[in-house]
C-alpha positions in Angstrom: -79.9 81.1 55.5 -78.2 78.0 54.0 -79.5 74.5 53.9 -76.9 73.5 56.5 -78.4 76.1 58.9 -81.8 74.4 58.8 -80.5 70.9 59.3 -80.7 69.3 62.8 -77.6 69.6 64.9 -77.0 65.9 64.8 -77.0 66.0 61.0 -74.5 68.9 60.9 -72.2 67.0 63.4 -72.4 63.9 61.3 -71.3 65.9 58.2 -68.5 67.6 60.1 -67.1 64.2 61.2 -66.6 62.7 57.7 -63.8 60.1 58.3 -62.3 60.3 54.9 -62.0 64.1 54.7 -58.5 65.3 55.0 -58.3 68.7 56.8 -56.0 71.4 55.6 -54.0 73.7 58.0 -56.2 76.7 57.2 -59.4 74.9 58.2 -60.8 75.8 61.6 -61.2 72.1 62.3 -57.5 71.4 62.0 -55.6 70.3 65.1 -51.9 70.3 65.7 -51.1 66.9 67.1 -47.3 67.3 67.1 -47.0 67.1 70.9 -48.8 63.8 71.1 -47.4 61.9 68.1 -43.7 61.6 68.9 -40.6 63.6 69.6 -39.9 64.1 65.9 -42.0 66.5 63.7 -41.7 64.6 60.4 -43.2 67.4 58.3 -40.8 70.0 59.7 -37.8 67.6 59.2 -38.8 67.0 55.6 -39.4 70.7 54.8 -35.9 71.6 56.1 -34.2 68.7 54.2 -36.0 69.7 50.9 -35.0 73.3 51.3 -31.4 72.6 52.1 -30.8 70.2 49.2 -28.4 71.7 46.7 -29.8 72.6 43.2 -29.7 69.5 41.0 -29.4 67.1 43.9 -32.9 65.7 44.2 -34.2 64.7 47.6 -36.6 61.6 47.8 -38.7 61.1 50.9 -40.9 58.2 52.0 -43.9 59.3 54.1 -45.7 56.6 56.1 -47.9 55.8 59.0 -51.1 54.0 59.7 -54.0 54.6 57.2 -56.3 57.2 58.6 -53.8 58.6 61.1 -53.7 62.0 59.2 -50.9 61.6 56.7 -52.7 63.6 54.0 -53.5 66.4 56.4 -49.8 66.5 57.3 -48.8 66.5 53.6 -51.1 69.5 53.1 -49.1 71.1 55.9 -45.8 70.2 54.2 -47.2 71.7 51.0 -48.1 75.0 52.8 -44.6 75.1 54.4 -42.9 74.7 51.1 -45.1 77.1 49.2 -44.8 79.9 51.9 -42.4 82.6 50.6 -39.1 83.2 52.4 -37.6 86.6 52.0 -37.5 87.6 48.3 -38.2 84.0 47.2 -41.8 82.8 46.4 -41.3 79.4 47.8 -41.6 76.1 45.9 -44.2 75.1 43.4 -45.7 71.9 44.8 -47.4 69.4 42.5 -49.8 67.4 44.8 -51.1 64.1 43.3 -53.5 61.8 44.9 -53.1 58.4 43.4 -56.5 57.2 44.7 -58.3 59.8 42.5 -56.7 58.5 39.3 -55.7 54.8 39.7 -57.0 51.6 41.2 -55.0 51.0 44.4 -56.4 47.4 44.4 -54.3 46.7 41.4 -51.4 49.2 40.7 -48.0 48.7 39.2 -45.2 51.0 38.1 -46.4 51.6 34.5 -49.7 52.9 36.0 -47.9 55.2 38.4 -45.5 56.6 35.7 -48.4 57.4 33.4 -50.3 59.0 36.2 -47.4 61.2 37.2 -46.9 62.3 33.5 -50.6 63.2 33.3 -50.6 65.2 36.6 -47.5 67.1 35.6 -49.0 68.0 32.3 -52.3 69.3 33.7 -51.0 70.9 36.9 -48.0 72.6 35.3 -50.2 73.9 32.5 -52.5 75.4 35.0 -49.6 77.3 36.6 -49.0 79.3 33.3 -45.3 79.7 34.1 -43.7 82.3 31.7 -41.7 80.6 29.0 -42.9 77.1 29.8 -45.0 74.7 27.8 -46.3 71.4 29.1 -46.1 70.0 25.6 -42.6 69.0 24.4 -41.5 67.3 21.2 -40.0 64.4 23.2 -43.2 63.8 25.2 -45.3 64.0 22.0 -43.1 61.4 20.4 -43.5 59.0 23.4 -47.2 59.6 23.4 -47.4 58.7 19.7 -45.4 55.5 20.2 -47.5 54.3 23.1 -50.7 55.2 21.4 -49.7 53.4 18.3 -49.1 50.2 20.3 -52.2 50.6 22.3 -54.4 51.1 19.2 -53.1 47.8 17.8 -53.2 45.8 21.1 -56.4 47.0 22.8 -58.2 49.3 20.3 -57.2 52.5 22.2 -58.3 55.8 20.7 -55.7 58.4 21.7 -57.3 61.6 20.6 -55.4 64.9 21.1 -52.0 64.9 22.8 -52.6 67.7 25.3 -53.6 66.0 28.5 -53.1 62.8 26.7 -51.5 60.7 29.5 -54.5 61.4 31.6 -56.5 59.4 29.0 -54.2 56.4 29.5 -54.5 56.7 33.3 -58.3 56.6 32.9 -58.0 53.5 30.7 -55.8 51.8 33.3 -58.3 52.5 36.0 -61.5 51.7 34.1 -60.5 48.8 31.9 -59.2 46.1 34.3 -59.6 43.4 31.6 -57.2 45.2 29.3 -54.8 46.4 32.1 -52.1 43.8 31.3 -51.9 44.9 27.7 -52.0 48.6 28.6 -49.2 48.1 31.1 -47.1 46.1 28.7 -47.4 49.0 26.1 -46.3 51.6 28.7 -43.6 49.3 30.1 -42.1 48.9 26.6 -41.6 52.7 26.4 -41.1 53.3 30.2 -37.4 54.4 29.7 -38.4 56.9 27.0 -41.4 58.1 29.1 -39.2 58.6 32.1 -36.7 60.6 30.1 -39.6 62.7 28.6 -41.0 63.4 32.0 -37.6 64.5 33.3 -37.2 66.7 30.2 -40.6 68.3 31.2 -39.5 68.7 34.8 -36.2 70.3 33.8 -37.9 72.9 31.7 -40.5 73.6 34.5 -37.7 73.8 37.1 -35.9 76.5 35.1 -39.1 78.4 34.5 -40.1 78.2 38.2 -36.7 79.6 39.3 -36.8 82.4 36.7 -40.2 83.3 38.1 -38.7 83.7 41.6 -39.7 80.3 43.0 -37.3 77.9 44.8 -38.1 75.1 42.4 -40.5 72.2 42.2 -41.6 69.5 44.7 -43.7 66.5 43.7 -45.9 64.9 46.4 -47.5 61.5 45.5 -50.2 60.7 48.0 -52.4 57.6 48.3 -49.7 54.9 47.7 -50.0 53.9 51.3 -53.4 52.4 50.4 -51.9 50.0 47.8 -53.4 46.5 48.6 -50.8 44.0 49.7 -51.0 40.7 47.9 -48.6 37.8 47.2 -47.2 38.1 43.7 -46.4 34.4 43.5 -42.6 35.0 43.1 -41.7 35.4 46.7 -42.5 39.1 46.8 -45.7 41.0 47.4 -47.2 44.0 45.7 -45.7 46.5 48.1 -42.1 45.2 47.6 -42.7 44.9 43.8 -43.5 48.6 43.5 -41.4 50.3 46.1 -38.3 48.0 46.4 -38.0 46.3 43.0 -38.7 49.7 41.3 -36.9 51.9 43.8 -34.3 52.9 41.3 -37.0 54.1 38.9 -38.9 55.9 41.7 -35.7 57.7 42.5 -35.1 58.6 38.9 -37.5 61.5 38.7 -35.4 64.7 38.5 -37.4 66.6 41.1 -37.7 66.6 44.9 -40.3 63.9 45.5 -42.3 62.6 48.5 -44.0 59.2 48.2 -46.5 57.9 50.7 -45.8 54.2 51.4 -47.7 51.5 53.4 -46.5 51.3 57.1 -46.0 47.5 56.7 -43.3 48.2 54.1 -40.9 49.6 56.6 -41.0 46.2 58.5 -40.1 44.3 55.4 -36.7 42.4 55.6 -35.9 44.2 52.3 -36.4 47.7 53.6 -32.6 48.2 53.7 -32.6 48.1 49.9 -35.1 50.9 49.8 -33.3 53.0 52.3 -30.0 52.6 50.3 -31.8 54.1 47.3 -33.6 56.9 49.1 -30.8 57.7 51.5 -32.7 58.2 54.7 -34.2 56.2 57.5 -37.9 56.4 57.8 -39.9 57.9 60.7 -43.6 57.2 60.4 -46.3 59.7 61.2 -47.1 58.2 64.6 -50.5 57.4 66.0 -51.7 59.8 68.6 -50.5 58.3 71.9 -53.2 58.2 74.5 -50.6 56.8 77.0 -48.0 59.6 77.6 -45.4 56.8 77.6 -45.4 53.1 77.1 -45.5 52.2 80.8 -48.1 54.9 81.8 -51.9 54.4 82.0 -54.4 56.2 79.8 -56.2 58.9 81.8 -58.9 61.4 80.8 -56.4 64.2 81.3 -53.6 62.5 79.4 -52.3 64.9 76.7 -53.4 62.6 73.9 -56.9 62.3 75.3 -57.1 66.1 75.6 -56.0 66.5 71.9 -58.6 63.9 70.7 -61.3 65.8 72.6 -60.0 69.1 71.0 -60.5 67.5 67.6 -64.1 66.6 68.4 -64.7 70.0 70.0 -63.7 71.8 66.8 -66.0 69.5 64.8 -68.8 70.4 67.2 -68.1 74.1 66.8 -68.2 73.7 63.0 -71.6 72.0 63.4 -72.9 74.9 65.5 -73.0 72.9 68.7 -70.7 72.2 71.7 -69.3 69.1 73.5 -71.8 69.6 76.3 -74.7 69.5 73.9 -73.3 66.8 71.6 -72.6 64.1 74.3 -74.6 63.1 77.3 -71.5 63.3 79.5 -67.7 63.4 79.4 -67.4 59.7 80.0 -69.2 58.9 76.7 -66.7 61.0 74.7 -63.7 59.7 76.7 -64.9 56.1 76.0 -65.0 56.7 72.2 -61.6 58.4 72.3 -60.2 55.4 74.2 -61.7 52.9 71.8 -60.2 54.8 68.9 -56.7 54.0 70.2 -55.7 57.5 69.1 -56.7 56.9 65.5 -58.5 60.0 64.3 -60.4 58.4 61.5 -61.8 55.7 63.8 -63.0 58.3 66.2 -64.8 60.2 63.4 -66.3 56.9 62.3 -67.5 56.1 65.8 -69.2 59.5 66.1 -71.0 59.1 62.8 -72.1 55.6 63.6 -73.4 56.8 67.0 -75.3 59.6 65.4 -77.0 57.1 63.2 -78.4 55.4 66.3 -80.2 58.6 67.4 -82.8 61.1 66.1 -81.2 64.0 68.1 -78.2 64.9 70.2 -76.8 64.2 72.6 -74.8 61.0 71.8 -75.5 58.6 74.6 -73.3 55.9 76.0 -75.7 53.3 74.6 -75.3 54.7 71.1 -71.6 54.9 71.5 -71.4 51.3 72.6 -73.4 50.2 69.5 -71.0 52.2 67.3 -68.0 50.4 68.8 -69.8 47.0 68.7 -70.4 47.4 64.9 -66.8 48.0 64.3 -65.8 45.1 66.6 -68.1 42.7 64.6 -66.4 43.9 61.4 -63.0 43.2 62.9 -64.1 39.7 63.9 -64.8 38.9 60.3 -61.6 40.6 59.0 -58.9 39.2 61.3 -57.2 36.1 59.7 -57.5 32.9 61.7 -53.7 32.8 62.0 -53.6 36.2 63.7 -55.8 35.4 66.7 -53.1 33.6 68.6 -50.7 36.5 68.0 -52.9 39.5 68.9 -53.1 38.9 72.6 -49.3 39.3 72.7 -50.1 43.1 72.2 -52.8 43.4 74.9 -50.1 45.2 76.8 -47.7 47.7 75.1 -44.7 45.8 73.5 -41.3 47.2 72.7 -41.0 45.3 69.4 -43.0 43.4 66.8 -41.8 40.4 64.7 -40.8 41.3 61.1 -42.7 38.4 59.3 -45.5 38.7 56.8 -48.3 38.1 59.3 -47.2 40.9 61.6 -46.7 43.3 58.6 -50.4 42.6 57.8 -51.4 43.3 61.4 -49.9 46.8 61.1 -51.3 47.4 57.5 -54.8 46.3 58.4 -54.9 48.3 61.7 -55.1 45.3 64.0 -52.0 46.5 65.8 -51.0 50.2 66.3 -47.6 51.7 66.5 -46.9 54.5 68.9 -43.8 56.6 69.6 -42.5 58.8 72.4 -38.8 58.5 72.0 -39.1 54.7 72.1 -41.5 52.9 69.9 -44.2 50.6 71.2 -46.9 48.4 69.7 -50.4 47.8 71.1 -53.5 46.0 69.9 -56.4 47.9 68.4 -58.4 48.5 71.6 -61.7 47.4 70.0 -60.3 43.9 69.6 -60.2 43.7 73.4 -64.0 43.8 73.4 -64.3 40.5 71.5 -64.7 37.2 73.2 -62.3 35.5 70.8 -59.5 37.9 71.8 -60.1 37.1 75.5 -60.1 33.3 75.0 -56.9 31.6 76.2 
């Protein structure tokens, strides 16, 4: 008997509803939301496009959607699709990198990202043990020595051994914010050489992968959608500075690459520049639509509501309980699903918060209301004063949203949700409707 088996059912349910945990397709808790996201399966589209690209013609993809909507789980699904053998081929080797694990998304710029990519390629390709391939090249060694020499002089950096070396710089960039400007300047000075060295490494790995029977390499960069959006003081913001001003550099990696980007970015007036570089219009991973269509009401039997309850049902099963034992009645669970607006992470957060109001299951309507109210109070503190006059415009589903900075922030900060079923529509985060300030004329 494990420790989990002896824990109360409410504790086990709490642990199975961890909001920040991304579920992989082989997990029993995974739910296929394709039918209630939109008419396009973004993951399937991307998998086909990457497979069909001619050798040497690198495909670059932008992957976006609201934070917490399940993008990482969908990227895990894309990874599985690409790695699955087809016929005599072994599938792709996918290098999956989570920026949040190695960099500070509150303060991130292109030099940080380039160093992080170099570090991840070194470590993950080394772990693959591809025949005839070495993650240490003379070119990469030379760039490492040049950067280390400058960093030693500027910020007292001690480089150590080269193998895995760029990981050491990534750690310094994360852990030494006071020296970050000097660290970036040193990397920036050698960014062209570092990019060439990384591409040299990728070229050798691509050859080795194909000789070993694989279809090649794919690089997935997750976590960039969490990059904090701030004014840079020059008429741009941090999102535009990394993804648009540096788009040519991002599209210079000689490997199929998928980048996550903030949803607000695709509403930037400058998004056309990014699409010209990357060559494809962007379809976000849509919110789970609780309304079947924009003009239809939310009902307990709506397909989206059914899917949200399925997600909770699977978490209950993993916790050794059932929906009937976990909730006092169907209305309580339906209320939490409705208040989530189809946002999976919010629903998991509501369940955890409701569990914390109780000693034992079932979750009552009173506990559910307290969970929603706590989030509502947090929203009341977070919403900018300038936004309160705009938010009521989205009390009913709207066909469009203005493309200014304020409305980009409303999407990025989850005050307004985007849905899709053929047509796109926009609707306020339903928890905001519970606040008196939202209801004031």
